[in-house]
Structures are given as C-alpha cells and as structure tokens.
N, C-alpha and C positions, 0 to 999 in steps of 0.2 A: 503581361497584364503591365499595367503603369503601378510602379512603388510597390513591386512583388515580394515578399518577404517569403521565407521557406515553412514556417507557421503563424497561424493565427490559432489565440487561444481565446476561445468562448469564458467569460466569467459572467456569468448572471446574479443579479443582488437584486432581494427586496427588503431595505429596510437592515442592512447588515453592517454599518458603517465600520464598525470596531475593528469586527474580523475582516471585511471585505479588504482593509487598506495593510494588513499583516499579510492578508493572501498578493495581493501586490507587490508586496517587498521582496513575499521568496519568487515571485517570477526576476524581478528586476535584477535578482542576484543570481539568475544562472548561471550556468558556464555557457552555455550556448544563448547568443546574445541575438540571433538574426529573427525575431520575432515580433509579431504583434497582437496586444490584447485588448479585445471585444470584450467591455463592462456593459452590461446590458440594465440597464436599472428599469427594474418593472415597477415601476410608481413608487420609487423614493421618495418620500418625504421627509424625513432624518437626519440628511447633512451630508447623506452618501455622496451626494454628487458633488458641492461643493468640495469634498475632499479628492473625491477623484481627478476635477478637473483641476486642483492643483499640484496632483503628481502631474498631470498629462502638460501643465505648462511646459514643464521644463524635459518633458521624454512626450514627442509625439507618437511615437509606437503605441500611446495609450490611449486610445478611443472613446470615450464617453456615449452612451447612449440615452438619452433620458426618456423614456417612455413612460406612457400611463397604464396601469396598473393595467396586465392583462389576464385573460381566465387561468381559473387554476396556477399552475406553475409559471403560467406567460412562455409557453411556449412560441406563441407566434410572436414575441416581442425579439424571442433568440432569432428568430427565420429572419428578421426586418436585418439586423447586425448580421447573420451569417451569408446573407446576399450581397453584401458589401467588404466580407473577407478576402482579404491580398494576400491570403497564404496559401501553399500549396497541400499542404500539408493543416486538419484539424485538431487542436487537442481542448480539454474541456480544465478547468477550474473551478471549485465549487468556491460561493465566498466564506465558508470558513475551514477551507482546506490548506493545507502547508506543501513546496514540494521543499526537497532537497537539493540540492547544490545543482546535482547534474539530471534530475529529472529529463526535462526537455532535449537534453544532450542525445539522453538513453533511447527516450520514443523517437529521436530523429532518426537514429539508426538501427532502430527496429524495420523502419521503411525504405531500406539503402534497396533493397531487392523489389524492383515491381510487381511482382508475385503479392506480393504483401496490399492486404487492403486495410485492415484492421490492427492495431498492436493494442497492446497492452502490459503495464507495468503492473507491479506490486506494491497494499500499499500497508500498512501500520495503522491499526484501528483504532479510536482513543473510546473510551467510557467518560460519563461524567466525574468518574473518581478521579480520574485521568491516569487508568492504566492503557498503556498501548499496547497492541498485542500484535507478531505479525502475521495475517490472514492469509491463506493459503486458496486460493483458485484456482489454478492452473487448468486454463483453456486450452493449453496444447494436451493437455490428458482427456483421453475418450468418455472418461468416466465420468468428469465433472462437467465435460464439454456440453455432453446428454443432457443432467440435468439444470445445465444453465441455458441450455435449447428448448427448454420445458417450463421454464420459468425463474427456479433458484436463483438470485443473483449476489455473489459475495464481492463484488467487484467495483470499486467506487468509480463514479464518474470520472472523477481527476486521472485516472488511469490509464483512458482509451487518448487515442490519436487514430486518424482517419486520413485516408485522400477525400480534397476535397471536391474533386469530381465523383465521387457518389451519389454526391447530391443529384446528378444528373443522368443515374440510373436507378435511385431507391427513392428521392423525395426529398424534403427538408423534414424536421421533427412534425411528429403530427398534432394539431392543434387541437385535435379534438379529444384527447387525452386528458382523463384526470391527473394522472401519475404515470410514472413508468418510462414517461419518453426517452428517457437513453436507452433503457433495455430496447423497447420497441424498435430502434435506431440499429443499433447491434447487432440484434435479431433480420435486420429486412438487408443489412450488408453482408451477413455469412450466406444467408439464405439466395443471394445475387451471385454472391462470389466464389461460396464454397468453402468449406470447413480448412482447405489447405491454406488459405487466404490469410488465416492469423498467425500470428507471433508474438510471443511471448517474453518478458525478459523477467525472470524468476526474483530478483536483486528489488528490495526494500528502497523505493525512491519518494516517498509522499508518505503526507500523515492525515488523514480521514476521520474529522471529528463528526462524531454520532447526531445528526440534527435534533434540534431542541424541542422539535413538533413528533418525532415519531416516538410510539406509546411502548414503554416495557412489554414484554411476552406476547405481542402482537405484530411488532416489524423486528423482524430476523438480525440478531447480533450477536456475533462471533462468542462475545461474552460472556452470555450464554452459556455456551456448553459446555459438557460437564467438564472436560479435560483443561480446559481453560480456567474453569473457575476452581479446579481443583490447584493448577499451580498460580494462580494468583492469593489464594488462601493458604496457600503453604507458603507465600514470597519465594517461591522460585522463579520468578520471571527474573531475566536483567534488572539489575539494578539503574540502568540507564533508562527504562522504557516505565518508569513513573514520574510524571511531571509533576514537579515539586509545589507542595500544597500552597498558598497564596489568595487573596484578593482580587487578583487582576483576571481575568480571563485565560482559559486554558494554553488558548494562542497566541497569548501576551506570553505567558511561562516558557513554553515553549520556543518562541523566538526568541527568544531572550538567553535561554541555552545553545539555540543551533549556531545562532552570530556569536556569542563570548566568547571567553577561552580564545584557542587558537586561529578564531573563524569560523565562518559558514562550511567550508568544504571539509574540515574535521569534524566539527559539529554535526556535519551531517554525515560522515565516515562514522563517525562513532554509533551513530544511534544505528545503522546500517549493519553495521559488527554486532550489534549490542539483540539486533531483528535476528538473527543469523543465528546467534547461541540460543535464542530464546525457542527459534525453529525444531535447536538441536533437544532440549529439555521436553522439547511438547511430541518430537518422535519418540524419545524415548519411555515417557507417561504415555504414549499412547500402545505402543506395544508393551510395556509391562501391563497394559488392562486385558488386552487382547489375550497374553499369556496366559494371564491368572484367568479368565474367562475361560480359557481353552483346556486347562488343568496343565499348560505346560510353564507355570512358574518357577521362577529358579528357586534356591533350597529354603523351604521356610526356614525363619528369624530362631525358632526354638532349637534348630538343628546344626544351626554353621558352627555354633562353638563346636561341638562334636568332629564336625567334619575339619575343621582346622586342627584340629588337635591329633586326628588322627594321619594329616598331611605332616604334623610336625614328627611326630612317629615316622611314618616312613623317610621324613629325610635325613634324619638320626639316623635308622638304618643304613641308609646310603653313605655316610661319612662314614661308619663304622666297619662299611665294604673295601670300601675306597683305604680306608685308612691300614686295614688288614693286605690288601695290595700291593701297598707304597712296600712295608715291612717284608712278605714276601720278597719281594723283588731286590730288595736292599740285602736280604741273605742270601742270593744266588748272585747276586751282582757280587757278593765277598767271598 
C-alpha cells in the first residue's frame, strides 16, 4: 500500500475543538511515531477544522476529514475515513481522551503475534470532579469476558487496536446503530476469530474522560461502585490521581501535569505507578469487605489492644527463659 504506516488512529469529533487539540498533542508526543491519524469532523462548525488543519500543515500524518453531520454518532463518516486508512493496524482516540507516552507502542507490541486480532490496554477513568480511578476490565479473564460479550462494557474505545484486514471479514462500523458501535465491532471481531485472538496489556496507558452527555445513574460509571466510592470518600486514592482544581478544562490541567516537570515520559510513568498503587488499595478494600461479609474479618478493633498485650507478655517470658538458659550455661562452663 502506497505510503503505508504501522497504525492508523481514528479520531472522530463533533464540536470539541479544545479537547481535540489536546488529544492530538498526546498522540504527537508518542514514543512510537510510525502512525497516521484520521481526524473525522462530524459536522464541526466550532473552529475544530481550522485547529486541526493548522497541525496538519506541519505534520502530514494528520489527516482532516471535513464531513457534514452524520446520523447519530456519525458512524458512516468514520467509515469514509477508515476506507482510506494506510495503517496495517487500526487504533482509536476519543476527542476528549489522552494517551500516556508509550500507549501506541504498547498497542503495536500486542499485535506482534499474528494470531492476535484485537488488542486491549487499560485506562484511568475520570469523573467530573477530577478523580482518576484505574478501571479493571480484564478481557483475558473468562468471567469478565463472558459479561463483555453479553453487553457489559467497561473498556474505553481508546484502549482498543485491531488489524485493518478485519474489515474485509466482519465489515466496518454499523451505520444504522444509534450508539455502542464500538462494542458491536469488538463483538464481531471476537465472534469471527475466537476468544483466543484477544490480547491484553494490564498497564494503564491512557486517560478516559466521562463524556458530558452521559447521564449519572443511567450510563455505567465505575466511580459509582461501592468500593471506589469508599476509597474516594476516605481519600485513599493515590494523591496523583486527583486532577488539581482550576478554571480550565480537566484535560488541559492533566496535560499540563503530564508534560511538566521531567517531561511527558516521566509524567506518564508517575500516573501509571499511581494507578498500580491505587489498585493495591482497591484490592485490599475488596478483600476486606469480602472477609467482613463472610465472617472471616480480622481481629475486631476492641480486642486488638488485649491481643497486643498478651503478645508482649509472651515475648517477655521468652526473654526470661533465654536469660535463665544463658545463666545455666555460664555456670556449667565455669
């Protein structure tokens, strides 16, 4: 294919000029650079096109598709761009998400095995108050995979990568769907190639922002899960996983953090480590709750001091016994 690249990134947008620009910046700074991005303007009239074209003037890998507003989420417009994709692989970037420094590199690495047709990374999810939580949605786990195939999706579209060739087998995005076109495509890929064709990278390599049109209590949000609420309310999330307050967009504030200090790579690693630490807190809180409900919880707090005192007495007796043994040995040697 003329001008082929390793991966084509689909970035659809509708009047999100400010966040689209930041999403693009997170792609431009990637550790892996053999890519193109297909920015699909779905009826944009807010200046998005001018901003994207300004970037494209200095970087021909940025391709702007200025299209009239399509039905629903504009899946037909996405297909127009995808049919012109030059990449061997297809990735996705929502217009309000941010990649970490090595995100694309990790997606490409997942696809080194020719048996793999669908690769998945993990994402930090952000609510409107700026709390980032490391969502766990392990497609390698048979339990969650069954629920995913049954329609439960906790995986951001920006986490996925697949081979361009799958379009020949399963078709492009369904243009008649009102929503969840991404989930429909992932399901078709797995149905065609089998569950063993999926590979996951459990490391958190991007940040997914809750879409402003989603409704609290209707559209699933892991922030609403009891254990995460407990950790947020008790301030047990890693301190790095709270976007500082300010008047500008959450994406702007997070991007300033990522590229500040020692640079994009270091900022990304900082948040990745914070995600790992917070997952340990989540695991402990979950195990603690299971133990409590099963009656296997640890020592009740009111008995803790008594048990400590008994332990100290036992250690004192052990010290006395050792002292007597030393005195007996000294007499025997004398």
